[in-house]
Backbone as numpy.savetxt, mean C-alpha at the origin, in Angstrom:
# Nx Ny Nz CAx CAy CAz Cx Cy Cz
-8.73 1.75 -11.37 -8.18 2.68 -10.46 -6.98 3.40 -10.88
-6.00 2.55 -11.35 -4.83 3.17 -11.68 -4.97 4.25 -12.69
-5.81 4.00 -13.67 -6.16 5.07 -14.71 -6.59 6.30 -14.16
-7.46 6.17 -13.11 -7.91 7.45 -12.42 -6.65 8.21 -11.83
-5.82 7.52 -11.23 -4.66 8.18 -10.59 -3.71 8.78 -11.64
-3.57 8.01 -12.80 -2.80 8.56 -13.92 -3.32 9.79 -14.47
-4.70 9.86 -14.66 -5.39 11.03 -15.18 -5.14 12.21 -14.09
-5.31 11.90 -12.83 -5.06 12.95 -11.76 -3.62 13.47 -11.78
-2.68 12.60 -11.90 -1.23 13.07 -12.00 -1.06 13.95 -13.19
-1.54 13.54 -14.32 -1.40 14.31 -15.57 -2.19 15.64 -15.44
-3.41 15.67 -14.93 -4.22 16.83 -14.87 -3.44 17.94 -14.04
-2.75 17.48 -12.88 -2.14 18.48 -12.02 -0.65 18.52 -12.20
-0.10 17.84 -13.15 1.24 17.77 -13.46 2.06 17.44 -12.32
1.66 16.26 -11.68 2.37 15.76 -10.55 3.39 14.71 -10.80
3.94 14.55 -11.96 4.88 13.50 -12.22 6.20 13.76 -11.55
6.66 12.82 -11.01 8.00 13.04 -10.34 8.79 11.66 -10.44
9.99 11.54 -9.91 10.65 10.28 -10.10 10.33 9.17 -9.10
10.54 7.94 -9.46 10.04 6.85 -8.48 10.74 6.94 -7.15
11.91 7.46 -6.96 12.52 7.73 -5.74 11.57 8.55 -4.70
11.19 9.64 -5.31 10.37 10.61 -4.61 9.01 9.96 -4.21
8.41 9.26 -5.12 7.18 8.52 -4.91 7.30 7.53 -3.83
8.45 6.72 -3.86 8.73 5.82 -2.80 8.73 6.43 -1.40
9.60 7.52 -1.33 9.64 8.16 -0.08 8.29 8.70 0.42
7.43 9.16 -0.48 6.08 9.60 -0.17 5.28 8.40 0.43
5.39 7.23 -0.25 4.66 6.07 0.23 5.07 5.74 1.53
6.37 5.68 1.87 6.85 5.35 3.23 6.31 6.40 4.26
6.28 7.54 3.93 5.84 8.59 4.74 4.21 8.31 5.05
3.60 8.04 4.08 2.07 7.81 4.16 1.77 6.57 5.06
2.62 5.51 4.85 2.41 4.30 5.63 2.75 4.58 7.08
3.80 5.47 7.30 3.99 5.90 8.72 2.87 6.70 9.34
2.27 7.54 8.61 1.04 8.27 9.06 -0.08 7.29 9.32
-0.18 6.30 8.48 -1.29 5.27 8.89 -0.95 4.51 10.08
0.29 4.20 10.23 0.74 3.50 11.58 0.45 4.37 12.77
0.80 5.69 12.63 0.50 6.57 13.76 -0.91 6.61 14.00
-1.79 6.64 13.06 -3.25 6.72 13.27 -3.79 5.46 13.91
-3.13 4.23 13.55 -3.56 3.03 14.14 -3.17 3.00 15.56
-1.97 3.42 15.87 -1.51 3.49 17.31 -2.34 4.37 18.13
-2.72 5.66 17.63 -3.53 6.54 18.23 -4.87 5.90 18.59
-5.48 5.31 17.55 -6.81 4.74 17.66 -6.90 3.51 18.63
-5.77 3.01 18.93 -5.73 1.84 19.77 -5.09 2.09 21.19
-4.87 3.44 21.40 -4.11 3.83 22.58 -2.80 3.03 22.70
-2.06 3.01 21.60 -0.84 2.22 21.49 -0.95 0.82 21.80
-1.98 0.14 21.32 -2.21 -1.28 21.50 -2.90 -1.68 22.61
-3.48 -0.77 23.41 -4.14 -1.12 24.67 -5.63 -1.46 24.39
-6.07 -0.92 23.33 -7.41 -1.14 22.88 -7.61 -1.88 21.52
-8.70 -2.53 21.22 -8.86 -3.11 20.01 -9.16 -1.96 19.00
-8.55 -2.30 17.67 -8.77 -1.27 16.69 -10.09 -1.17 16.24
-10.63 0.06 15.99 -11.80 0.30 15.32 -11.58 1.39 14.26
-12.15 1.14 13.05 -11.89 2.12 11.97 -12.34 3.48 12.34
-11.49 4.44 12.02 -11.76 5.80 12.27 -11.78 6.70 10.87
-12.30 7.71 10.86 -12.27 8.60 9.68 -10.79 8.90 9.25
-9.96 9.13 10.29 -8.62 9.45 9.89 -7.87 8.16 9.39
-8.14 7.09 9.90 -7.47 5.86 9.33 -7.88 5.59 7.96
-9.18 5.77 7.61 -9.56 5.62 6.26 -8.94 6.71 5.34
-8.77 7.92 5.77 -8.16 8.98 5.00 -6.65 8.56 4.81
-5.99 8.10 5.82 -4.66 7.74 5.73 -4.40 6.58 4.77
-5.28 5.60 4.90 -5.15 4.47 4.02 -5.39 4.92 2.51
-6.35 5.80 2.34 -6.51 6.41 1.00 -5.38 7.06 0.54
-4.54 7.77 1.38 -3.26 8.37 0.98 -2.26 7.28 0.52
-2.21 6.22 1.31 -1.29 5.16 0.96 -1.64 4.51 -0.40
-2.89 4.29 -0.66 -3.36 3.64 -1.98 -2.98 4.71 -3.03
-3.20 5.91 -2.85 -2.79 6.93 -3.93 -1.27 6.87 -4.13
-0.57 6.81 -3.12 0.92 6.75 -3.20 1.43 5.42 -3.96
0.78 4.31 -3.65 1.04 3.13 -4.32 0.88 3.08 -5.77
-0.35 3.64 -6.15 -0.74 3.65 -7.56 0.12 4.74 -8.32
0.42 5.83 -7.59 1.27 6.76 -8.27 2.65 6.30 -8.45
3.17 5.54 -7.52 4.45 4.86 -7.68 4.42 3.83 -8.84
3.43 3.06 -9.00 3.18 2.21 -10.14 3.30 3.03 -11.39
2.61 4.13 -11.51 2.64 5.03 -12.64 3.99 5.51 -13.02
4.82 5.96 -12.03 6.11 6.48 -12.30 7.11 5.38 -12.68
6.68 4.10 -12.24 7.65 2.95 -12.54 7.25 2.27 -13.78
6.15 2.73 -14.42 5.49 2.07 -15.64 5.18 0.60 -15.25
4.55 0.31 -14.14 4.20 -1.06 -13.78 2.58 -1.06 -13.55
1.98 -2.06 -14.17 0.57 -2.13 -14.11 0.23 -2.79 -12.71
-0.45 -2.00 -11.94 -0.72 -2.38 -10.63 -1.53 -3.70 -10.44
-2.54 -3.87 -11.40 -3.29 -5.15 -11.28 -2.36 -6.34 -11.78
-1.57 -6.24 -12.65 -0.59 -7.31 -13.06 0.39 -7.63 -11.81
0.83 -6.66 -11.21 1.74 -6.78 -10.08 1.03 -7.55 -8.99
-0.23 -7.13 -8.72 -0.93 -7.79 -7.60 -1.38 -9.17 -7.99
-1.70 -9.45 -9.15 -1.92 -10.93 -9.62 -0.87 -11.70 -9.52
0.42 -11.29 -9.84 1.65 -11.97 -9.71 1.97 -12.28 -8.25
1.66 -11.31 -7.33 1.88 -11.46 -6.00 0.99 -12.61 -5.33
-0.27 -12.50 -5.82 -1.23 -13.48 -5.31 -0.91 -14.98 -5.79
-0.33 -15.00 -7.02 -0.01 -16.38 -7.63 1.23 -16.91 -6.75
2.07 -15.89 -6.34 3.31 -16.32 -5.59 2.84 -16.86 -4.27
1.90 -16.16 -3.53 1.39 -16.52 -2.22 0.67 -17.86 -2.31
-0.15 -18.04 -3.39 -0.80 -19.35 -3.62 0.16 -20.30 -3.62
1.19 -20.34 -4.43 2.30 -21.29 -4.59 3.01 -21.53 -3.21
3.25 -20.62 -2.44 3.82 -20.80 -1.15 2.92 -21.51 -0.18
1.73 -21.05 -0.15 0.76 -21.72 0.67 0.65 -23.25 0.34
0.62 -23.54 -0.93 0.45 -24.93 -1.37 1.68 -25.75 -0.97
2.85 -24.99 -0.93 4.11 -25.69 -0.62 4.43 -25.79 0.88
4.16 -24.70 1.57 4.58 -24.50 2.94 3.39 -24.54 4.04
2.26 -24.38 3.56 1.07 -24.14 4.38 0.94 -22.68 5.01
1.68 -21.79 4.54 1.61 -20.38 4.82 2.16 -19.55 3.84
1.96 -18.20 3.81 2.46 -17.44 2.72 3.70 -16.63 3.02
4.26 -16.76 4.17 5.47 -16.01 4.60 6.63 -16.67 3.78
7.58 -15.70 3.57 8.76 -16.22 2.79 9.70 -16.87 3.62
9.79 -16.66 4.97 10.58 -17.49 5.87 9.86 -18.49 6.71
10.26 -18.76 7.86 9.70 -19.71 8.67 8.28 -19.26 9.34
8.19 -17.98 9.48 6.99 -17.46 10.00 5.81 -17.46 9.08
4.54 -17.64 9.57 3.46 -17.58 8.77 2.71 -16.21 8.87
2.06 -15.79 7.84 1.38 -14.50 7.95 -0.14 -14.81 8.21
């Protein structure tokens, strides 16, 4: 998947600095949050996937992979390291949270 994003960025000359990519990611996560709030009437109803939520999540994924590209980080490697970290935490603490709270 990351290679597809790399190809897209190269095709349309969309390279930028990591700071700009990070701000874009935060913005996209905010838009996803807004869609979730709207879809649940601000938490009054149970969430049900919407077309807009899927699109916003897709934007978040694009932003994450684009950020990886600009930071020269292999997304799959980063994910595998995170999973190993969570496995170790779970084995040690019984949950994956870094503090006292469990996720």
